[in-house]
N, C-alpha and C positions, 0 to 999 in steps of 0.2 A: 837564909831568909832574904838576903840581898838579891840573890838571883831570882827568886820567886817574885819579889816585888818588882824587879826590872821587867820580867816577862809580863806582868799585869800592866805595868805602865806603858810598855811598848804596844800591847794590844789595845789599850785605851786610846792611844794616839791615833789609831785607825778608825775610831768611832765617827769622827766628822765626815768620813767618806759616805756614810749612810745619810748624811744630812746635806749633801750637795758639794762637798769639797771635791776638787778635781784632781787631774793627773799630777800636777806639780806638787800638790800637797801629799799625794800618795808616794811620790818619789822621795820627798823629804822625810816622810814617816818611815819609809822602808830603809833608806840609807842610814839615817840617824839611829833608827832602832837596831839595825844590824850591828853598827859600831858599839852601841851601848850594851847590847846582849853579849857581844864578843868579850868585852872587858869584864862584864859581870861574871861570865863563865870562867874567865882566867882567874878572877879573884876567888871564885868558888874552889877552883882546883888548888890554888896555892895562896891562902890568905896571908898577906903581909902588907905593911904600910905602903910600899911603893905601888902595889897593884890596887890598893884601896884608893889612893890618890888618882891613879889612872882611870879607875872606874868613875870616880866623881867628875873628873874632867870630861870623860866621855858622855856623862849625863848632860853637861853643859853644852857640849858640841851637838848632842842629839836635839836639845831644845832649840839651839840656833838654827840647825838645819831644818827642823820642823817649821819654825817661824818663817824662814826664808822660803820654804815651799809654799806656805800659806800666802805670803806676800806675792810671790810669782804667780800663784794660782789666780789671785784677784787681778793682778796687772795684765795677765795674758787673756783675760776674758773680753 
């Protein structure tokens, strides 16, 4: 369930591209999403506490990278 939710969340992060978000946002969504998906996949393969914490931390990194991409996108226009 965690992996499926992660896939949906990462896909949803790309929705702003349809409403005018630019290349920097796309890079942030792609890089952050890839990291988050990787950790969620690892958690799916071997569910344990250590991997669950890593997956949670990857979600925070994904959010920060996404926001950084959004800010850069606005600043570079």
